[in-house]
C-alpha positions in Angstrom: -46.2 -13.4 -54.4 -44.2 -10.5 -55.2 -45.7 -7.3 -54.8 -44.3 -4.1 -57.3 -44.9 -0.8 -55.3 -44.7 2.2 -57.7 -43.9 6.1 -56.0 -44.7 8.8 -58.8 -42.7 11.6 -57.6 -42.9 15.1 -58.4 -41.3 18.1 -55.9 -42.1 17.8 -52.3 -39.2 17.0 -50.6 -39.8 16.7 -47.3 -42.8 14.8 -47.8 -40.9 11.5 -50.4 -38.3 11.7 -47.3 -40.8 10.3 -44.7 -42.8 8.6 -47.6 -39.1 6.3 -47.9 -38.7 6.6 -45.3 -42.0 4.7 -43.8 -41.8 2.0 -46.8 -38.1 1.5 -45.8 -38.8 1.0 -41.6 -42.6 -1.0 -42.0 -42.3 -4.6 -41.0 -43.7 -6.1 -43.6 -43.4 -10.1 -44.4 -44.1 -9.5 -48.4 -41.6 -9.5 -50.7 -41.7 -6.6 -52.9 -39.7 -4.3 -55.6 -39.9 0.1 -55.7 -40.1 1.7 -58.7 -39.5 5.2 -58.4 -40.9 8.1 -60.8 -39.3 11.7 -60.6 -41.4 13.5 -63.3 -38.9 15.9 -64.0 -38.6 17.6 -60.6 -37.3 21.3 -60.7 -36.1 20.5 -57.0 -32.7 19.7 -57.3 -32.7 17.9 -54.4 -35.1 15.1 -55.3 -32.9 13.4 -57.8 -30.1 12.6 -54.8 -32.9 11.4 -52.3 -34.2 9.1 -54.8 -30.7 7.9 -56.1 -29.6 7.5 -52.4 -32.6 5.7 -51.3 -32.2 2.8 -54.5 -28.2 2.3 -53.2 -29.3 1.4 -50.1 -32.4 -0.5 -50.9 -32.5 -4.0 -52.8 -34.6 -4.1 -55.3 -35.1 -0.4 -55.8 -35.3 1.3 -59.5 -35.1 4.8 -59.7 -36.2 6.5 -63.5 -35.5 9.9 -63.6 -37.7 11.7 -66.7 -36.1 14.4 -68.9 -39.6 16.3 -69.3 -42.1 16.4 -67.0 -45.0 13.8 -68.5 -47.6 13.8 -65.9 -49.1 11.3 -63.1 -51.1 9.0 -65.5 -48.2 8.2 -68.1 -45.8 7.3 -64.7 -48.3 5.2 -63.5 -48.4 3.6 -66.8 -45.3 3.4 -67.4 -45.7 1.1 -64.0 -47.9 -1.4 -65.6 -45.4 -2.3 -68.1 -42.5 -2.5 -65.7 -44.9 -4.9 -63.0 -44.2 -9.0 -64.0 -47.7 -10.5 -66.3 -48.3 -12.1 -62.4 -47.4 -9.4 -59.8 -49.8 -7.2 -58.8 -48.4 -3.1 -58.6 -49.4 -1.0 -55.8 -49.5 2.7 -56.8 -48.7 4.9 -53.6 -48.4 8.6 -53.6 -45.7 10.2 -52.4 -47.2 12.0 -48.8 -48.3 8.3 -47.9 -46.9 7.0 -44.7 -47.1 3.3 -44.8 -47.8 1.3 -41.2 -46.4 -2.3 -40.3 -48.0 -5.0 -42.0 -50.1 -2.6 -45.1 -49.1 -4.8 -47.9 -49.3 -8.0 -45.8 -52.9 -6.9 -45.3 -53.6 -6.0 -48.4 -52.3 -9.4 -50.3 -54.3 -10.9 -48.2 -57.4 -9.3 -49.0 -56.6 -9.9 -52.8 -56.2 -13.5 -52.4 -60.0 -14.4 -50.9 -61.5 -13.8 -54.1 -60.4 -13.7 -57.7 -62.5 -11.0 -58.9 -60.6 -8.5 -56.3 -59.4 -6.2 -58.6 -58.3 -3.3 -56.7 -57.6 -2.6 -52.8 -57.3 0.7 -51.2 -57.2 1.0 -47.4 -57.6 2.7 -44.6 -56.5 5.9 -44.2 -56.9 9.2 -41.8 -57.3 11.1 -45.7 -58.9 9.0 -48.3 -62.4 10.2 -49.0 -64.9 7.5 -48.2 -61.9 4.9 -47.1 -61.0 7.0 -44.1 -60.8 6.5 -40.6 -62.4 7.2 -37.8 -64.8 8.4 -40.2 -65.5 10.3 -43.7 -66.8 13.5 -43.0 -63.0 15.2 -43.3 -59.8 15.0 -43.8 -58.2 14.0 -40.7 -54.8 14.9 -39.6 -51.5 12.7 -39.8 -51.5 10.9 -36.9 -48.6 10.8 -34.9 -46.0 7.5 -35.2 -47.4 6.0 -32.7 -50.6 6.3 -32.9 -50.5 5.6 -36.4 -49.1 2.1 -35.2 -52.0 1.7 -32.8 -54.1 2.2 -35.6 -52.3 -0.9 -37.7 -52.2 -2.9 -35.0 -56.0 -2.9 -34.1 -57.1 -3.6 -37.2 -54.4 -6.2 -37.8 -55.3 -8.1 -34.9 -59.4 -7.6 -35.6 -59.3 -8.9 -39.4 -62.6 -8.3 -40.9 -64.0 -8.9 -44.7 -63.2 -7.0 -47.6 -65.7 -4.2 -48.2 -66.8 -3.6 -51.8 -66.4 0.0 -52.5 -67.7 2.1 -56.1 -63.9 3.5 -56.4 -60.4 2.8 -55.1 -58.8 5.8 -54.6 -55.3 6.4 -55.7 -53.7 7.5 -52.5 -52.8 3.6 -52.3 -54.2 1.1 -54.8 -53.5 -2.0 -55.3 -54.5 -3.9 -58.7 -54.7 -7.4 -59.6 -52.2 -8.6 -61.6 -55.5 -10.2 -63.6 -57.2 -6.6 -63.4 -54.8 -4.8 -64.9 -54.2 -7.2 -68.1 -57.9 -7.1 -68.9 -58.7 -3.2 -68.2 -55.6 -2.0 -69.4 -53.9 1.1 -68.5 -54.9 4.0 -66.9 -57.0 6.7 -69.8 -53.9 9.5 -70.4 -55.8 10.9 -73.0 -58.6 11.8 -71.2 -57.3 12.7 -67.5 -53.2 13.3 -68.9 -52.5 15.1 -65.6 -54.5 12.8 -62.7 -57.9 14.3 -61.1 -59.8 11.0 -62.1 -58.3 8.5 -63.8 -57.7 5.8 -60.8 -61.7 6.4 -60.8 -62.0 5.9 -64.7 -60.3 2.6 -63.8 -62.0 1.6 -61.1 -64.9 1.7 -63.4 -63.7 -0.1 -66.2 -62.8 -3.0 -63.9 -66.4 -3.2 -62.6 -67.4 -3.0 -66.2 -65.1 -5.9 -66.7 -66.0 -7.8 -63.6 -63.9 -6.9 -61.2 -64.0 -5.8 -57.4 -62.7 -3.0 -56.5 -62.5 -3.0 -52.6 -61.6 -1.5 -48.7 -59.2 -3.6 -46.7 -60.5 -3.4 -43.7 -57.0 -4.6 -42.2 -54.8 -2.3 -43.5 -54.1 1.3 -42.3 -51.6 3.6 -44.6 -51.9 8.0 -43.7 -52.2 10.5 -46.2 -50.8 13.5 -46.0 -52.9 14.7 -49.4 -52.6 18.3 -50.4 -53.1 21.1 -48.0 -54.5 24.0 -50.2 -55.6 24.0 -53.7 -54.3 26.9 -56.6 -56.5 27.5 -58.8 -54.6 25.4 -61.6 -55.0 22.8 -59.7 -58.7 23.2 -59.2 -59.2 23.8 -62.6 -57.9 20.6 -63.3 -60.2 19.4 -60.6 -62.7 20.5 -62.6 -61.9 19.3 -66.0 -61.7 15.7 -64.4 -64.5 15.3 -62.8 -65.9 17.0 -66.0 -64.3 13.8 -68.2 -65.1 11.3 -65.8 -68.9 11.6 -65.5 -68.6 11.6 -69.2 -67.8 8.3 -69.5 -69.4 7.0 -66.5 -72.5 8.9 -66.1 -73.7 6.8 -63.4 -70.6 8.0 -61.2 -72.0 10.3 -59.4 -75.2 8.7 -58.3 -72.8 4.9 -57.4 -70.7 6.9 -55.0 -73.9 8.7 -53.4 -75.4 6.1 -53.1 -72.3 4.0 -51.1 -71.9 7.4 -48.4 -75.7 6.8 -47.6 -75.5 3.0 -47.2 -72.0 3.7 -45.5 -71.3 -0.5 -45.3 -67.7 0.6 -43.4 -69.4 2.0 -40.5 -69.6 -0.8 -38.7 -66.0 -1.5 -39.2 -65.2 1.8 -38.4 -67.3 1.8 -35.0 -65.8 -1.7 -34.2 -61.7 -0.3 -34.6 -63.1 3.2 -32.7 -64.3 0.8 -29.8 -61.1 -1.2 -29.9 -58.5 1.7 -29.7 -61.3 3.3 -26.6 -59.8 0.6 -24.9 -56.5 1.4 -25.1 
């Protein structure tokens, strides 16, 4: 099975460079196509960076937007570009994938036809963070990232249900995409709530949002937020609650139950053994 991996890009030259290096070097058996979308980045280094990557790697397409469209619009272009039977993986441009990352997520997808979205473990992914979700952890060095990924792969566990996926790296099943439809660009034009809305809609449609406990993708995340970004996040949260009044309660209940705790404890113990 092939997967379409979409990486929306807006500036962040150093992060994007690291992301693409990891995407090219991580060892996976899964066949995948890559769609890089440059959302009219003002940084003039971005266009040649993406073009060079596409020239060096087969099955990579680059799109350069003439004007800035916003994250949600770009994701919806990936929905259109994905083949009817092809899972779609949304990957932030400040992530670092590891060996086996996509293989583990596809194995998770194959376990249950009702799985709609899959999110891997990460150092910085709110409820999907490892070693715990009480804080955003720094990105581990390369060797440590791969050590964590090996521990997860070598002691596989069943998928863990989530109230919502986390958009830094989220695999969407083809059947879920077809039934639920695209991201809500009208309500979340700049992002900030769009993947949560999609996951809530997926749940209403009968799909499961799950944590893949056998995959690890590091995530840099926002180091600081401007006032404008904070305003966008606040607006996105308000729209999300307006559409899904139960959202906060569902997430709070999941956090209180913490169904991923035993898996995190298990893997931490494996890592402590050296």
